GUTIMAR-761171 format. One record per residue: x, y, z of N, C-alpha, C in turn; residue in one letter. Coordinates in steps of 0.001 Angstrom, whole numbers, plus 500000, padded with zeros to 6 digits. Layout:
# residues N
XYZXYZXYZA
...
# end
This chain:
# residues 358
346682468473957498346795466911958506347372466080957431M
348294464942957452348642463616956183348713462860957054S
347473462200956511347699460171957038348532459734956236V
348547458631957136349073457032957028347779455801957428A
347529455211956210346619453845956405347276452875956522I
347117452029957653348068450948957635347085449607958034I
346741448722957534346585447358957359347030446390957900T
346307445447959111347187444796960018347576445740960946G
347021446602961172347813447641962017348247446872963285S
347553445419963880347819445427965453349023444152965363S
349631443910963723350039442995963904351742442866964216G
352703442078963396354380443008963535354490443837962992L
354291443589961752354601444770960938353576446021960961V
352561446062961011351768447129960944351684447871962131G
352224447524963617352174447748964977353870448135964868S
354859448313964450356244448792963862355583449836963268E
354773449661961759354849451011961308353571452048961604A
353216451653962602352130452545963522352643453917964207V
353849452778964892354899453710965935355510454906964767H
356194454307963774357187454954963245356447455920962300H
355780455961961354354572456992960703354886457724961436F
353353457721962873352826458667963957354614459611964762A
355328458819964486356440459603965198357383460445964207S
356799459965962408357228461148961404356311462527960892L
354921462116962716354540463060961841352325463267961104G
352944461898961040351413461860960651350804461720961021L
349330461441960167347893460730961322348041459374961614D
347353458277961584347025457350961372346342456816961956V
346293455986960874344691455148960905344737453849960144V
344667453158961596344745451505961710343158450480961517G
343917449634960224342775448755960124343394447349959939I
342230446679960931342778445775962179341206444590962438D
340570443501961979339512443186962574339993442015963608N
341355441958963997341975440859964496341321439230964204G
341791439388962805341897437841962468342555436942962741M
344053437364963355345077436332962905344637435615964354R
343572435890965429342812434743966271342336434001965642A
341921434363964865341315433092963770341719432466963213R
342589432445962759344046431876961862344501430895962680F
345018431367964318346155430325964958345534430133965949F
343824430901966975343795430938968131344579431798969130G
343610431653969912343544433099971203344744433408971184E
345556432298970978347554432707971935347909433369970734S
347732433499969503348129434549968941347518435923968555A
346409435764969284345334437234968736346387438826969243S
345772439755968280346568440769968960346065441946969858T
344738441337969900344297441985970805345237442914971882N
345424442862972205346797443540973346347644444316972664W
347900443803971264348655445319971263347745446483970510M
346219445853969764345197447156969483345609448106970590T
344917447620971770344646448516973106345962448858973077G
347248449076973107348423449559973597348471450455971797R
348372450353971383348787451710970488347237452647970604L
346360452131970809345147453391970977345804453833972609K
346701453504973293346858454772974782348380455123974370S
349349454207973616349998455410973364350569455710971854E
350082455999971192350051456373969921348914457555969900V
349245458759969590348689460324969504347709459862968311R
346340460466968675345713461002967444345659459316966943G
345780458662967302345458457056966624344317456694966363F
343593455620964824342455455772964860341822454665964321R
341669453482965119341279452069964687340197451305964275H
339862451111963195338773450411962654339178448992962433Y
337731448496962770337959446896962237337224446420961847S
337430446896960805336751446169959535337826445121958439S
337292444674957764337840443765956729337767444011955888D
339524444031955347339592444755953693339097444528952873I
338267442934952923337532442194951749336448443242951259R
336103443809952835334532444588952952334815445713951834D
334643445460950179334413447306950260333712447769950447T
332661448073950521331577449216951628332555450470952282A
333088449198953539334017449800954388335118450252954488Q
335726449573953387337153450286952463336454451199952348I
335540451619951265335646452516950796335731453796951121D
334546453784952064333817454660953279335439455375954105R
336238454373954463337359454870955795338029455759954415I
337894455044953367339270456604952006338955457592951317F
337159457187951475336768458831951507336494459407952522E
336745459609953790336736460347954245338087461083955315E
339559460484954536340222461272954417340664461436953452Y
340065460999952000340522460871951114341650461653950414G
342337462985949793343260463268949567345095463619950443S
344371463666951671344908463720953268345851462410952887T
345125461098952799346017460027952616347471460103951510I
348905460231952722349642460048951918350304458767951338E
350414458096952057350964456507952299349567455457953104V
349499454281952084348901453643952522349556452039952505V
350042451294953721350831450536954240350122449204954663I
349805448003953376348743447544953220350017446212953545H
349960445897955184349959444401955811349317443366956766A
348153443765955697347177442377956255347689441800955627A
347122440283956350347177438698955219346216437618956506A
346952436382955763346131435117955774347732434830955750Q
349508434536956942350267434931956457350734433581956200P
349930431955956690350594430949956633350490429899955463S
351392428761955013350707428440953897350676427285954117H
350804427119955314349931426045955756348158425789956380D
347877426867956807346965427120957144346401427380955708W
346839428533954819346160428276953597345413426544953120A
346442425582953494346002424414952288344616424085953017A
344216424295954399343119424032954938341672424427954278G
341662425892953887340808427418953936340881427655952226D
341512427228951460341808427343950221341509429425949563P
340045429466950010339116430337949305339169431816950220F
339630431199951829339406432427953339341127432467952220T
341955431870952311343287433096952465343224433012950693D
342387433331949599342586433540948354341826435157948341F
340813435076949149340004436073949697340510437166950350T
341354436826951141342346437832952278343221438652951374V
344102437966950935345447438008950368345201438572948862N
344493438057948166344284438753946519342690439173947368A
341472438730947151340564439902946407341360441463948054N
340955441016949129341852442550950044342342443256949362G
344207442737948786344893443801947953344056444459947079T
343517443868946449342252444434945430341399445217945761S
340943445538946968340259446018947681340634447939947747T
341781446963948279342910448228949092343012449239947804M
343905448244946805344370449317945894342950450589945197L
341759449411944169340861450111944523340827451292944848E
340514451046946186340309452813947001340992453237947104A
342395452679947086343273454293947281343413454559945451T
343151454096944548342966454405943175342380455976943057R
341039455528943654339855456416943736339773457411944507R
340328457114945423339876457792946822341491459066947560F
342479457986946693344244459185947070345410458471945981A
344817458673944820345370458253943727346813458821943842P
347673459940944713349058460377944863349384460038945668E
349092458702946651349487457996947457350241457173947307A
351243456696948371352591455595948236351668454994948561V
351966453239947953350826452439947819352341451102948539F
352358450905949685353457449695950306353041448240950074I
353089447579949609352839445964950168353779445119949937Y
352986444518951617353909443722951938353757442114951852M
354388442011950918354665440563949912355276439494950732S
355974438663949756356622436851950804357224436624949643T
358488436287950306359515435446949109358982433970948784N
357845433595949615356721432774949123356651432753947465K
356348433136946275356261434116945238356973433445944560V
358443433162944697359067432096944244359228430796944808Y
357943429962944922357373429253945450358625427806946414G
358898426464945291359943425730946233361859426107945184D
361415426790943780362532427228943466363782427231943794R
364228428187945130365538427953945674366166427033945883P
364728425982945924365589423904946812366383424150945261N
366320424172943783366837424421943447368258424301942430E
368713424921943847370312425892943699371253424455944379L
371952425270944296373133424257944925373688424117945936P
373182423717947341373543423679948771374060422360949525L
375497423080949784376303422436950620375914421955952303I
375880420434952300375659421186953923376614421186954992E
376332421649956120377444422397956887377470421677958230Q
378143421518959588377821420907960670376296421223960885D
375907422585960670374859422771961403373886424032960454R
374080423723959355373549424597958355373300424197956580R
372623424089956236371992424264954590373610425734954168W
374580425627952850374827426818952448374842426499951294E
374633427555949863374955427716948679376177427843948628I
377066426729947280377578427185946460378266428374946499D
379445428610947143380338429567947133380677430805945890P
380256429991944810380997430362943631379453430135942972R
378965430232943598377272430341943320376780432360941891H
376498432097941859375938433674941214375269434275942657E
373999433365943464373487433961944190374203433599945493Y
375514433520945616376108433146946846375723434383947601A
376465435938947305375346436536948539373854437181948855G
373309436105948118371658436474947959370694435985947318G
369717435743946909368710435499945908367777436740945107I
367931437249943995367310438199943943366034438410943174P
365700439666942680364117439586942481364436438505940908E
364974438541940366365136437654938866365365436467939530T
364918436141940350364493434494940129362508434370939411M
363009433043938564361614433001938376360626432350938872S
359250433380939233358135432437940143358151431016939383I
357888431498938192357068430004937462357443428662937448D
356925427515937632356554426081936670357969425601937994G
357033426291938992357472425656940782356263425197941882T
356413424639942748354980424364943693355451425691944822L
353444426579944364354268427903945759353246427390947240H
352434426600947248351431426128948544350465427402947675S
349385427227948615347876427697948138348080429466948712L
349012429280949841349417431034950300350119432025948863F
351540431050948699352220431840947835351380431292946635G
350449430794946215349354431386944873349041433219945053A
347898432621946683347431434114946921348243435475946654S
349407435195947342350324436253947306350609436418945973K
351201435844945353351405436269943885350764436480943102V
349316436039943353347888437104942542348049438879943195A
348328439552944410348171440211945032349959440913944397A
350376440413944284352196441000944582351691441649942843D
351652440620941983351718441100940393350257442421940591V
349045442080941444348136443514940790349025444805941374L
349646444457942483349878445863942767351403446435942187V
352335445428941412352472446468940325352067446435939352Q
350807446214938854349849446284937506349368447481937777E
348781447652938915348524449328940030349126450637939185Y
350785449898939851351938450700939412351892450766937876G
352008449753937303352355450270936335351688450519935102R
350731450229934911349404450472934596348738452098934644Y
348379452081935929347748453657936387348512454434936824F
349784454141936980350663455179937160351068455438938676G
350370454216939269350633455009941246352056454605941328M
352151455150942658353248454863943157353415453373944231K
353441452704943663353852451413944556354721450771944427T
355029449229945394356139449114945972355518447358946869A
356282446773946520355873445418946986357497444833947844C
357388444721948618358409443604949618358201442283949542F
359217441255948871359044440149949077360366440028950128R
359142439482952016359788439766952637360266437934953215G
361651437257953317361607436195954325361037436727955704G
361666436011956712361769435986957416360871437292958743C
360006437973958583359669439013959521359376438896960677L
360686439442962232360502439491963318360707440467964465T
360278440133965728360555441817966209360032441175967576G
360048441871968357359463441344969726357893441943970217P
357065442154968950355660442504969270355328441711967830N
355624440334967937355075439354967057354333438462967520H
353171438411967578352286437205968078352150435948967526S
353950435365967989354101434480967453353542433286967472G
353582431819966919352339431656966771352989429687966298T
352202428349966194353114427689965410353248427026964299M
352083428036963549352377428222961650352791429003961588L
353320429880962405353695431490961997354366432737962986H
355922432801962739356281433630963465357774432851964184G
358665432462963745359057431512963932360218432127964927F
361079432914965096361486433232966282361059433483967284L
360103434358967343358806434881968722358825433521968933A
358471432781968174356796431389968670358499430415969393Y
360113430424968814360800429480969312361677430181970293L
361548431114970483362131431751971927360327431750973008M
359236431562972573358454431354973946358719429865973644K
358620429269972768358857428153973553360000427374974697C
361529427994974429362198427564975091361510428436976361A
361109429997975984361014430446977866360108429656978898V
359027429244977539358073428336978478357754426684978722T
358735426058977864358820424546977736358267423854977425G
357760424632976136356610424313975159357342423130974173T
356902421992973927357713420938972875357560421967971302P
358571422132970732358197422071969300359129420851968272Y
358361421153967164358900419793966035359843420592965110T
360340419782964879360492420418963788361165420004962262I
360472420245960992360415419015960208361393419436958754Y
361878418466958473362617418106957640364153418451957929G
364774418621956304365886419414955960367319419223957073Y
366978418238957974368410417961959102368013418864960529K
366970419604960095367169420831961334367815422073960437A
368704421934959721369537422863958964369149423493958563K
367751423893958080367172424851957001368180426984957669Q
367709427204956849368455428612957122367577429074956659V
366897430518957151366175431617956916367067433175957203R
366763434376956529367524435305957036365782436181957838D
366528436503958592364966437225959265365849439186959995N
364701439811959668364610440889959630363722441611960849I
364143442326961532363939442956962385362901444312961803H
361061444029962353360395444536961923360628446358961698A
361813446819962970361817447858962604362819448619962021A
363995447461961186364208447398959298363907447680959353D
362839447025958510361597446890957691360737448109957553L
360441448128958177359261450061958466360355451063958348V
361948451120958596363103452297957327363075452420956224R
363034450941955974362591450710954363361763451028953852A
360230450981954296359121451864954276359581453164954036F
359497453413955365359810455328954991360329455774953916E
361629455098953440362931455332952647361943455259951314Q
360491454589950515360208454242949220359044456008950133V
358712455965950929357472457083951483358263458015951185F
359557458703950687359563459910951123360109459807949313R
360841458695948464361291459052946785360808458012946762N
359360457665946137358500456580945943358612456295944118P
358857455531943442358556454387942366357692454039942193R
357838453832941156356310453177940251356403451755939799S
355713450411940545355592449249939990356648447927940268G
357283448636941493358917448203942152358705447165942776E
359756446030942940359779445278943698360962444856944346V
360919444635945043362605444273946219362165442907947086Y
363211442645947025363390440841948183363949441576949461N
363431441838950455363485442440951558364284441104952816I
365146441310953967365362440636954542366363440581955334G
367123439813956348368231440510956586369200440140955966G
369172439460955003370580439300954031371250438232954718G
372763438526954229373655437891954709374158438301956507R
373561439868956695373871440046957917373257439479958705Y
372154439035958441371437438265960109370851437423959388S
371209436192959712370513435061959290371105433882960198N
369976432389959960370405431723961018369855429903960564C
370459429406961040369833428075960594368780427651961736S
367822426621961314367677426072962924367893425113963925M
369046425070964082370339424335964575370317425274965835Q
370838426483964616371370427651965217370819428643965727E
369376428974965345368432429279966084368016428597967518A
368111427524967664367888427027968979369227427019970231I
370381426853969393371247426885970443371772428377971248A
370838429737970482370968430983970750369987430914971247L
368664429887971691367473430666972326368063430176974023C
368908428877974187368815428388974929370177428992976120E
370881429648974858372014430969975468371361431777976726Q
370360432248975790369387433425976362369010432711977729I
368014432084977267367241431277977823367936430572979088T
369012429756979214370016428860979797368902427987980343E
367366427556979389366827426512979210367546425565978415N
367255424270978232366958423608977661366272423520976653R
366154423286975564365240423199974316364758421560974097F
362816421863974350362631420596974043361960420710972839D
362356419822971443362263419662970664362081418159969721W
361535417448969020362110417123968343361798416789966561K
362177416228966104363034416392964943362008415381963996Y
361348415740962428360098414608961981360898414643960705V
361705413673959666362751413640958694361311414660957592D
359865414070957359359527415323956494359741416005956354Q
359577417171955813359348418267955622358092418985955194N
358179420188955462356523420776955100356669421222953674R
355625420937952971355060420716951837355810422188951085R
356303422395949902357353423515949333358182424316950357G
358326423552951681359073424855952319360916425190951817D
361377425837952348362616426627951379363451426044952597H
364596425253951832366067424759952523366964425511952455I
366881426722952120368083427957951865366963429293951453W
367172429593952309366156431739952236367316432212952304W
368026433499951699369052434461951812368632435482950764I
368416436970951272367604437759949957368653438479950046S
368877438931948563370149439284947543369235440963947813D
369901442230948976369348443667949287369865444382947906L
370579443997947565371354445402946604370353446054945733S
369430445146944987368645445897944629367775447509945237R
367606447871946296366589447671947369367602448694948016F
368729448706948037370009449739948426370778450506947684Q
370615449644946057370770450381945023370253452140944680S
368656451356945276367586452386945101367680453502946287H
368029452957947544367976453878948632369162453901949027Y
370224453901948622371656453928949882371991454447950925P
370528455264951823371384455300952969370580454442953727G
369903453425953600369023452115954332370113451482954382W
370122450546955639370835449281955781370329448963957028K
370455447104956996370737446432957883370517446954959487I
370470446858960635370932446939962172370724446211963045T
369765445506962642369822444058964049370042442825963442Y
371233442240964105371219440565963423370169440115964566D
370646438343964155369286437745964926369922437807966298V
371644437594967226371496437684968275370821438336968860P
370754439777968257369803441040968446368776440812968180Q
367817440170967896366633440246967633366006439170968416I
366860437826968935366201436743969783366488437993971514L
367568438752971853367354438740973028366435440009973016N
366164441168972050365170442084972301363649441049972631E
364064439565971396362600439251971905361887439273973461I
363450437841973926363758437382974863362809438170976308Y
363924439411976618363423441076977409362063441071977245E
361733441760976592360456442614976558359568441200976277L
359189440024976205358133438719976441358257438462977323N
359820438532977573359739437043979149358373436819980625V
358418438035980688357596437964982068356177437899981440E
355710438368980902354986438045979896354321436079979775R
354354436212979115355153434797979261355451433571979700W
355675434123981056356199433248981781354885433312983212R
354129433707982773352997434640983335351508433973983084E
352327433373981452350781432913980577350851431326981724L
352631431380981598352325429556982076352108429670983923C
352408430412984495351601430311985756349837430156985950V
349164431433984919347894431226984639347056429893983909S
# end
């Protein structure tokens, strides 16, 4: 028996990983206690996905455990022991807006929870590959110092700049405004690296841009493209904060991300860090995304603009994928933003319309 343990298993990345690693023949153990509903309300609940995984994935076992509870996590790891081949740690408090209202919970979930998962892996499955879903927020607002040029519907970097192809892992994380969320993720990110370097464990940090896909329970504070499309379908008003609504994000489909996890699983290294996102292949500005939503839904998008940007928010982020691709040349992005938005629409439109009726 070969086991994959996946935290946040009912979330966007976790659920995609459950399906993918089960398809590779691994027995999948999911850990998810449904805290997303506590963070963002019942509309963001992932309970629907938990039920789907139980019914669709053969042999899937679900534990409603808190990753901060060392006794619960240790019991799970002790049960499976050396049969654990990979741990995908995707559980998190994912919003820098939410973190500002409850920094303690944010830190304990993101930093302490990661410490619990790492130590359980070291004690009970030290040969397992440990993959951590980090964030580009570890760089704080440093990207806002880049030389940006205002275009008609987006900000764009000066094409002569060394980061014109995307932001690399060498960008400093020091001396910037991170947000409380960014700080808690930095702590976890560095800890994952250290378990790789100090203990020789097979660890990797993926510093994600915008992660997306049709299984995202998008909400106002988290889940950019999914929530944008939901608003377009349901007529829900949307507020854009700052940067003339031209801020740019790269967007990676969860399926492309999980295929990157598989590459690391099959050929692991120790203490690695990778910026991961849609890169130059899959990115958009806020204005461009709204135009695509209107085109797909044939609805006029109801939005308003507030000139004050969210504190610490990035103006422009596109990931440089070259480091990961140099280590794993067989991997590439397959989804672009129009494909992603069309899939989000097609797989959710009926469910969202039913919510409007009810």
